[in-house]
TORKOL-4160 file (C-alpha; in steps of 0.2 Angstrom, whole numbers, padded with zeros to 4 digits, m for minus):
318
<pt num="1" X="0000" Y="0000" Z="0000"/>
<pt num="2" X="0014" Y="0011" Z="0005"/>
<pt num="3" X="0023" Y="0008" Z="m0011"/>
<pt num="4" X="0007" Y="0011" Z="m0022"/>
<pt num="5" X="0004" Y="0028" Z="m0012"/>
<pt num="6" X="0022" Y="0034" Z="m0013"/>
<pt num="7" X="0027" Y="0029" Z="m0031"/>
<pt num="8" X="0016" Y="0042" Z="m0040"/>
<pt num="9" X="0022" Y="0056" Z="m0027"/>
<pt num="10" X="0040" Y="0051" Z="m0031"/>
<pt num="11" X="0037" Y="0053" Z="m0049"/>
<pt num="12" X="0028" Y="0069" Z="m0047"/>
<pt num="13" X="0044" Y="0075" Z="m0036"/>
<pt num="14" X="0056" Y="0071" Z="m0050"/>
<pt num="15" X="0045" Y="0080" Z="m0063"/>
<pt num="16" X="0044" Y="0094" Z="m0052"/>
<pt num="17" X="0062" Y="0098" Z="m0055"/>
<pt num="18" X="0056" Y="0105" Z="m0071"/>
<pt num="19" X="0045" Y="0118" Z="m0062"/>
<pt num="20" X="0059" Y="0128" Z="m0055"/>
<pt num="21" X="0070" Y="0129" Z="m0071"/>
<pt num="22" X="0068" Y="0142" Z="m0084"/>
<pt num="23" X="0065" Y="0132" Z="m0100"/>
<pt num="24" X="0066" Y="0140" Z="m0117"/>
<pt num="25" X="0051" Y="0142" Z="m0128"/>
<pt num="26" X="0056" Y="0127" Z="m0138"/>
<pt num="27" X="0056" Y="0116" Z="m0122"/>
<pt num="28" X="0044" Y="0101" Z="m0125"/>
<pt num="29" X="0038" Y="0105" Z="m0107"/>
<pt num="30" X="0029" Y="0120" Z="m0114"/>
<pt num="31" X="0013" Y="0112" Z="m0121"/>
<pt num="32" X="m0004" Y="0118" Z="m0120"/>
<pt num="33" X="m0009" Y="0111" Z="m0103"/>
<pt num="34" X="0007" Y="0117" Z="m0094"/>
<pt num="35" X="m0001" Y="0127" Z="m0081"/>
<pt num="36" X="m0012" Y="0112" Z="m0076"/>
<pt num="37" X="0003" Y="0101" Z="m0074"/>
<pt num="38" X="0013" Y="0113" Z="m0064"/>
<pt num="39" X="m0002" Y="0116" Z="m0051"/>
<pt num="40" X="m0002" Y="0097" Z="m0051"/>
<pt num="41" X="0016" Y="0095" Z="m0046"/>
<pt num="42" X="0014" Y="0108" Z="m0032"/>
<pt num="43" X="m0001" Y="0099" Z="m0025"/>
<pt num="44" X="0009" Y="0083" Z="m0025"/>
<pt num="45" X="0023" Y="0092" Z="m0017"/>
<pt num="46" X="0011" Y="0099" Z="m0002"/>
<pt num="47" X="0003" Y="0082" Z="0001"/>
<pt num="48" X="0021" Y="0073" Z="0002"/>
<pt num="49" X="0026" Y="0086" Z="0014"/>
<pt num="50" X="0011" Y="0084" Z="0025"/>
<pt num="51" X="0013" Y="0065" Z="0027"/>
<pt num="52" X="0032" Y="0066" Z="0030"/>
<pt num="53" X="0028" Y="0078" Z="0044"/>
<pt num="54" X="0016" Y="0066" Z="0051"/>
<pt num="55" X="0027" Y="0052" Z="0049"/>
<pt num="56" X="0043" Y="0061" Z="0055"/>
<pt num="57" X="0039" Y="0076" Z="0066"/>
<pt num="58" X="0053" Y="0089" Z="0065"/>
<pt num="59" X="0047" Y="0099" Z="0081"/>
<pt num="60" X="0047" Y="0091" Z="0097"/>
<pt num="61" X="0030" Y="0089" Z="0105"/>
<pt num="62" X="0026" Y="0097" Z="0121"/>
<pt num="63" X="0024" Y="0080" Z="0129"/>
<pt num="64" X="0040" Y="0074" Z="0123"/>
<pt num="65" X="0049" Y="0090" Z="0128"/>
<pt num="66" X="0042" Y="0089" Z="0146"/>
<pt num="67" X="0030" Y="0101" Z="0143"/>
<pt num="68" X="0040" Y="0116" Z="0140"/>
<pt num="69" X="0030" Y="0128" Z="0129"/>
<pt num="70" X="0044" Y="0138" Z="0122"/>
<pt num="71" X="0058" Y="0152" Z="0126"/>
<pt num="72" X="0074" Y="0149" Z="0132"/>
<pt num="73" X="0071" Y="0139" Z="0148"/>
<pt num="74" X="0084" Y="0143" Z="0161"/>
<pt num="75" X="0094" Y="0131" Z="0171"/>
<pt num="76" X="0083" Y="0125" Z="0185"/>
<pt num="77" X="0096" Y="0125" Z="0199"/>
<pt num="78" X="0114" Y="0123" Z="0203"/>
<pt num="79" X="0112" Y="0111" Z="0217"/>
<pt num="80" X="0125" Y="0109" Z="0233"/>
<pt num="81" X="0136" Y="0094" Z="0232"/>
<pt num="82" X="0128" Y="0088" Z="0248"/>
<pt num="83" X="0111" Y="0090" Z="0256"/>
<pt num="84" X="0112" Y="0102" Z="0271"/>
<pt num="85" X="0096" Y="0100" Z="0280"/>
<pt num="86" X="0091" Y="0117" Z="0288"/>
<pt num="87" X="0089" Y="0112" Z="0307"/>
<pt num="88" X="0083" Y="0129" Z="0310"/>
<pt num="89" X="0070" Y="0123" Z="0322"/>
<pt num="90" X="0075" Y="0111" Z="0336"/>
<pt num="91" X="0061" Y="0099" Z="0337"/>
<pt num="92" X="0053" Y="0084" Z="0346"/>
<pt num="93" X="0041" Y="0072" Z="0339"/>
<pt num="94" X="0026" Y="0083" Z="0336"/>
<pt num="95" X="0010" Y="0080" Z="0346"/>
<pt num="96" X="0000" Y="0086" Z="0330"/>
<pt num="97" X="0001" Y="0080" Z="0312"/>
<pt num="98" X="0017" Y="0089" Z="0304"/>
<pt num="99" X="0017" Y="0101" Z="0291"/>
<pt num="100" X="0025" Y="0101" Z="0274"/>
<pt num="101" X="0027" Y="0115" Z="0262"/>
<pt num="102" X="0032" Y="0109" Z="0243"/>
<pt num="103" X="0037" Y="0124" Z="0233"/>
<pt num="104" X="0038" Y="0121" Z="0214"/>
<pt num="105" X="0052" Y="0133" Z="0208"/>
<pt num="106" X="0056" Y="0140" Z="0191"/>
<pt num="107" X="0038" Y="0142" Z="0185"/>
<pt num="108" X="0035" Y="0153" Z="0171"/>
<pt num="109" X="0040" Y="0142" Z="0156"/>
<pt num="110" X="0029" Y="0127" Z="0157"/>
<pt num="111" X="0010" Y="0130" Z="0155"/>
<pt num="112" X="0005" Y="0112" Z="0154"/>
<pt num="113" X="0016" Y="0107" Z="0169"/>
<pt num="114" X="0008" Y="0121" Z="0179"/>
<pt num="115" X="m0010" Y="0116" Z="0174"/>
<pt num="116" X="m0004" Y="0098" Z="0181"/>
<pt num="117" X="0001" Y="0103" Z="0197"/>
<pt num="118" X="m0014" Y="0113" Z="0199"/>
<pt num="119" X="m0024" Y="0098" Z="0195"/>
<pt num="120" X="m0016" Y="0089" Z="0210"/>
<pt num="121" X="m0025" Y="0101" Z="0223"/>
<pt num="122" X="m0011" Y="0097" Z="0234"/>
<pt num="123" X="m0009" Y="0115" Z="0242"/>
<pt num="124" X="0008" Y="0118" Z="0232"/>
<pt num="125" X="0017" Y="0134" Z="0231"/>
<pt num="126" X="0022" Y="0141" Z="0214"/>
<pt num="127" X="0038" Y="0151" Z="0214"/>
<pt num="128" X="0038" Y="0160" Z="0198"/>
<pt num="129" X="0053" Y="0168" Z="0188"/>
<pt num="130" X="0052" Y="0185" Z="0184"/>
<pt num="131" X="0053" Y="0190" Z="0165"/>
<pt num="132" X="0047" Y="0173" Z="0160"/>
<pt num="133" X="0036" Y="0171" Z="0144"/>
<pt num="134" X="0021" Y="0163" Z="0153"/>
<pt num="135" X="0023" Y="0171" Z="0170"/>
<pt num="136" X="0007" Y="0181" Z="0170"/>
<pt num="137" X="m0003" Y="0166" Z="0162"/>
<pt num="138" X="0003" Y="0154" Z="0176"/>
<pt num="139" X="0000" Y="0167" Z="0190"/>
<pt num="140" X="m0018" Y="0169" Z="0182"/>
<pt num="141" X="m0021" Y="0150" Z="0183"/>
<pt num="142" X="m0014" Y="0149" Z="0200"/>
<pt num="143" X="m0023" Y="0163" Z="0208"/>
<pt num="144" X="m0040" Y="0156" Z="0201"/>
<pt num="145" X="m0036" Y="0139" Z="0208"/>
<pt num="146" X="m0030" Y="0147" Z="0226"/>
<pt num="147" X="m0012" Y="0141" Z="0223"/>
<pt num="148" X="0000" Y="0152" Z="0233"/>
<pt num="149" X="0012" Y="0161" Z="0224"/>
<pt num="150" X="0031" Y="0168" Z="0228"/>
<pt num="151" X="0043" Y="0177" Z="0218"/>
<pt num="152" X="0057" Y="0167" Z="0213"/>
<pt num="153" X="0072" Y="0179" Z="0213"/>
<pt num="154" X="0087" Y="0176" Z="0203"/>
<pt num="155" X="0103" Y="0179" Z="0212"/>
<pt num="156" X="0121" Y="0178" Z="0207"/>
<pt num="157" X="0128" Y="0160" Z="0210"/>
<pt num="158" X="0147" Y="0157" Z="0213"/>
<pt num="159" X="0148" Y="0150" Z="0194"/>
<pt num="160" X="0143" Y="0167" Z="0187"/>
<pt num="161" X="0146" Y="0172" Z="0173"/>
<pt num="162" X="0150" Y="0155" Z="0167"/>
<pt num="163" X="0132" Y="0151" Z="0173"/>
<pt num="164" X="0119" Y="0165" Z="0170"/>
<pt num="165" X="0104" Y="0165" Z="0183"/>
<pt num="166" X="0093" Y="0172" Z="0171"/>
<pt num="167" X="0085" Y="0189" Z="0165"/>
<pt num="168" X="0084" Y="0202" Z="0179"/>
<pt num="169" X="0097" Y="0194" Z="0191"/>
<pt num="170" X="0104" Y="0202" Z="0207"/>
<pt num="171" X="0122" Y="0203" Z="0207"/>
<pt num="172" X="0135" Y="0207" Z="0220"/>
<pt num="173" X="0143" Y="0221" Z="0210"/>
<pt num="174" X="0128" Y="0231" Z="0209"/>
<pt num="175" X="0127" Y="0248" Z="0217"/>
<pt num="176" X="0112" Y="0249" Z="0231"/>
<pt num="177" X="0103" Y="0260" Z="0219"/>
<pt num="178" X="0103" Y="0247" Z="0205"/>
<pt num="179" X="0100" Y="0233" Z="0217"/>
<pt num="180" X="0085" Y="0241" Z="0224"/>
<pt num="181" X="0078" Y="0247" Z="0207"/>
<pt num="182" X="0079" Y="0228" Z="0200"/>
<pt num="183" X="0071" Y="0221" Z="0216"/>
<pt num="184" X="0057" Y="0234" Z="0215"/>
<pt num="185" X="0054" Y="0230" Z="0197"/>
<pt num="186" X="0053" Y="0211" Z="0201"/>
<pt num="187" X="0041" Y="0213" Z="0216"/>
<pt num="188" X="0029" Y="0224" Z="0206"/>
<pt num="189" X="0029" Y="0212" Z="0192"/>
<pt num="190" X="0022" Y="0198" Z="0203"/>
<pt num="191" X="0010" Y="0208" Z="0215"/>
<pt num="192" X="0002" Y="0192" Z="0220"/>
<pt num="193" X="0017" Y="0185" Z="0228"/>
<pt num="194" X="0017" Y="0183" Z="0247"/>
<pt num="195" X="0035" Y="0179" Z="0248"/>
<pt num="196" X="0052" Y="0176" Z="0239"/>
<pt num="197" X="0065" Y="0162" Z="0238"/>
<pt num="198" X="0081" Y="0163" Z="0229"/>
<pt num="199" X="0085" Y="0156" Z="0212"/>
<pt num="200" X="0103" Y="0150" Z="0212"/>
<pt num="201" X="0112" Y="0164" Z="0223"/>
<pt num="202" X="0126" Y="0154" Z="0231"/>
<pt num="203" X="0136" Y="0169" Z="0230"/>
<pt num="204" X="0124" Y="0182" Z="0234"/>
<pt num="205" X="0117" Y="0173" Z="0250"/>
<pt num="206" X="0135" Y="0173" Z="0257"/>
<pt num="207" X="0135" Y="0193" Z="0257"/>
<pt num="208" X="0127" Y="0198" Z="0273"/>
<pt num="209" X="0127" Y="0217" Z="0267"/>
<pt num="210" X="0116" Y="0213" Z="0252"/>
<pt num="211" X="0106" Y="0201" Z="0261"/>
<pt num="212" X="0102" Y="0216" Z="0274"/>
<pt num="213" X="0098" Y="0227" Z="0259"/>
<pt num="214" X="0086" Y="0214" Z="0252"/>
<pt num="215" X="0077" Y="0209" Z="0268"/>
<pt num="216" X="0075" Y="0228" Z="0272"/>
<pt num="217" X="0064" Y="0230" Z="0257"/>
<pt num="218" X="0056" Y="0213" Z="0258"/>
<pt num="219" X="0051" Y="0218" Z="0277"/>
<pt num="220" X="0044" Y="0235" Z="0271"/>
<pt num="221" X="0034" Y="0225" Z="0257"/>
<pt num="222" X="0027" Y="0213" Z="0271"/>
<pt num="223" X="0035" Y="0198" Z="0260"/>
<pt num="224" X="0043" Y="0183" Z="0269"/>
<pt num="225" X="0059" Y="0174" Z="0262"/>
<pt num="226" X="0064" Y="0156" Z="0261"/>
<pt num="227" X="0082" Y="0153" Z="0258"/>
<pt num="228" X="0084" Y="0139" Z="0245"/>
<pt num="229" X="0100" Y="0135" Z="0252"/>
<pt num="230" X="0110" Y="0132" Z="0237"/>
<pt num="231" X="0126" Y="0134" Z="0248"/>
<pt num="232" X="0130" Y="0129" Z="0265"/>
<pt num="233" X="0139" Y="0145" Z="0267"/>
<pt num="234" X="0123" Y="0156" Z="0267"/>
<pt num="235" X="0123" Y="0170" Z="0278"/>
<pt num="236" X="0104" Y="0175" Z="0276"/>
<pt num="237" X="0097" Y="0168" Z="0293"/>
<pt num="238" X="0107" Y="0182" Z="0302"/>
<pt num="239" X="0100" Y="0197" Z="0294"/>
<pt num="240" X="0083" Y="0190" Z="0295"/>
<pt num="241" X="0084" Y="0188" Z="0314"/>
<pt num="242" X="0090" Y="0205" Z="0316"/>
<pt num="243" X="0077" Y="0213" Z="0305"/>
<pt num="244" X="0063" Y="0201" Z="0312"/>
<pt num="245" X="0059" Y="0195" Z="0294"/>
<pt num="246" X="0047" Y="0181" Z="0293"/>
<pt num="247" X="0060" Y="0167" Z="0287"/>
<pt num="248" X="0063" Y="0149" Z="0283"/>
<pt num="249" X="0075" Y="0137" Z="0274"/>
<pt num="250" X="0074" Y="0123" Z="0262"/>
<pt num="251" X="0075" Y="0105" Z="0270"/>
<pt num="252" X="0076" Y="0095" Z="0255"/>
<pt num="253" X="0078" Y="0096" Z="0236"/>
<pt num="254" X="0066" Y="0084" Z="0229"/>
<pt num="255" X="0071" Y="0082" Z="0211"/>
<pt num="256" X="0090" Y="0086" Z="0207"/>
<pt num="257" X="0089" Y="0069" Z="0200"/>
<pt num="258" X="0073" Y="0070" Z="0190"/>
<pt num="259" X="0068" Y="0051" Z="0190"/>
<pt num="260" X="0053" Y="0043" Z="0200"/>
<pt num="261" X="0064" Y="0032" Z="0212"/>
<pt num="262" X="0075" Y="0046" Z="0218"/>
<pt num="263" X="0061" Y="0058" Z="0220"/>
<pt num="264" X="0051" Y="0046" Z="0230"/>
<pt num="265" X="0066" Y="0043" Z="0241"/>
<pt num="266" X="0067" Y="0062" Z="0244"/>
<pt num="267" X="0049" Y="0064" Z="0248"/>
<pt num="268" X="0050" Y="0051" Z="0261"/>
<pt num="269" X="0066" Y="0060" Z="0267"/>
<pt num="270" X="0055" Y="0076" Z="0269"/>
<pt num="271" X="0041" Y="0067" Z="0278"/>
<pt num="272" X="0054" Y="0060" Z="0291"/>
<pt num="273" X="0062" Y="0078" Z="0294"/>
<pt num="274" X="0044" Y="0085" Z="0295"/>
<pt num="275" X="0039" Y="0072" Z="0309"/>
<pt num="276" X="0055" Y="0077" Z="0318"/>
<pt num="277" X="0055" Y="0095" Z="0317"/>
<pt num="278" X="0036" Y="0097" Z="0316"/>
<pt num="279" X="0037" Y="0104" Z="0299"/>
<pt num="280" X="0049" Y="0104" Z="0284"/>
<pt num="281" X="0050" Y="0112" Z="0267"/>
<pt num="282" X="0054" Y="0104" Z="0250"/>
<pt num="283" X="0058" Y="0112" Z="0234"/>
<pt num="284" X="0055" Y="0104" Z="0217"/>
<pt num="285" X="0054" Y="0109" Z="0199"/>
<pt num="286" X="0042" Y="0107" Z="0184"/>
<pt num="287" X="0047" Y="0090" Z="0179"/>
<pt num="288" X="0035" Y="0077" Z="0172"/>
<pt num="289" X="0043" Y="0064" Z="0184"/>
<pt num="290" X="0040" Y="0075" Z="0200"/>
<pt num="291" X="0021" Y="0078" Z="0194"/>
<pt num="292" X="0019" Y="0059" Z="0192"/>
<pt num="293" X="0028" Y="0054" Z="0207"/>
<pt num="294" X="0018" Y="0067" Z="0217"/>
<pt num="295" X="0001" Y="0061" Z="0210"/>
<pt num="296" X="0006" Y="0043" Z="0215"/>
<pt num="297" X="0011" Y="0047" Z="0232"/>
<pt num="298" X="m0001" Y="0059" Z="0237"/>
<pt num="299" X="m0014" Y="0047" Z="0247"/>
<pt num="300" X="0002" Y="0041" Z="0257"/>
<pt num="301" X="0009" Y="0059" Z="0260"/>
<pt num="302" X="m0008" Y="0065" Z="0266"/>
<pt num="303" X="m0009" Y="0051" Z="0279"/>
<pt num="304" X="0008" Y="0056" Z="0287"/>
<pt num="305" X="0008" Y="0075" Z="0285"/>
<pt num="306" X="m0003" Y="0091" Z="0282"/>
<pt num="307" X="0002" Y="0099" Z="0265"/>
<pt num="308" X="0002" Y="0118" Z="0268"/>
<pt num="309" X="0007" Y="0134" Z="0258"/>
<pt num="310" X="0024" Y="0140" Z="0261"/>
<pt num="311" X="0018" Y="0155" Z="0271"/>
<pt num="312" X="0012" Y="0143" Z="0285"/>
<pt num="313" X="0030" Y="0137" Z="0289"/>
<pt num="314" X="0039" Y="0154" Z="0291"/>
<pt num="315" X="0043" Y="0161" Z="0307"/>
<pt num="316" X="0050" Y="0176" Z="0314"/>
<pt num="317" X="0066" Y="0171" Z="0323"/>
<pt num="318" X="0066" Y="0174" Z="0343"/>
């Protein structure tokens, strides 16, 4: 069947070579029904291309590409070499059900994954990158569904400029004026945000002076801060304590190895930490494996901990 179908198209494609040359008036191709033949060749070419695109798609489907809609997707994160649980709260075994907040970082480039995470109805928190192509649309979807929103603030990593944290990043070399202006721009871009966490920032978070400046603005804007702890050398806790800024730190990265077995192991670690401390914060990213693992494990998670928005697990240090 395929041979019967493709033989006339192949013949037409060979004949179509004549369509693009400039024959002389004496050329035999110039006959009375020349126009009809040329149109036939064009139709055959279009049909051929149509079936080739169906059989051999050139552009990756959204499903195949992990539901990335378009645009230059930034690196999700530069993860520390080892896990560094925050141990921010000394804790005994809780008397009530422990609380877990799961933040989905790097939102703004993945509309389909945003819809999927919202459909879980798991009290997740979306942290949205500024200047992302679908940030506004995802914010509208999240707001309509009652999903908590944060600003995912790009900050300078140790690896900068070899690794770019993305558009609008806060850099240690910025003047106080430039730093303040850039931060205000990002806050105004996502007015629905109730808090902030850092995207990258392994260099920035080690500079107490810059963190003081950042936290003084967040305090005035009534926003909390969650340190993603992309470095064990972070100095964010001290200025947060001095300024009495509502604050917390990430306990577990859930999917820096985006495969279901690893994500399941990290979720179980997050639950153990929450049961010991009374609460815990996990950070994940818009991977399909993360969505599917969360969906599969939700009944078990809900039996052991209470899923809450990120704002429920921040505290003003005493």
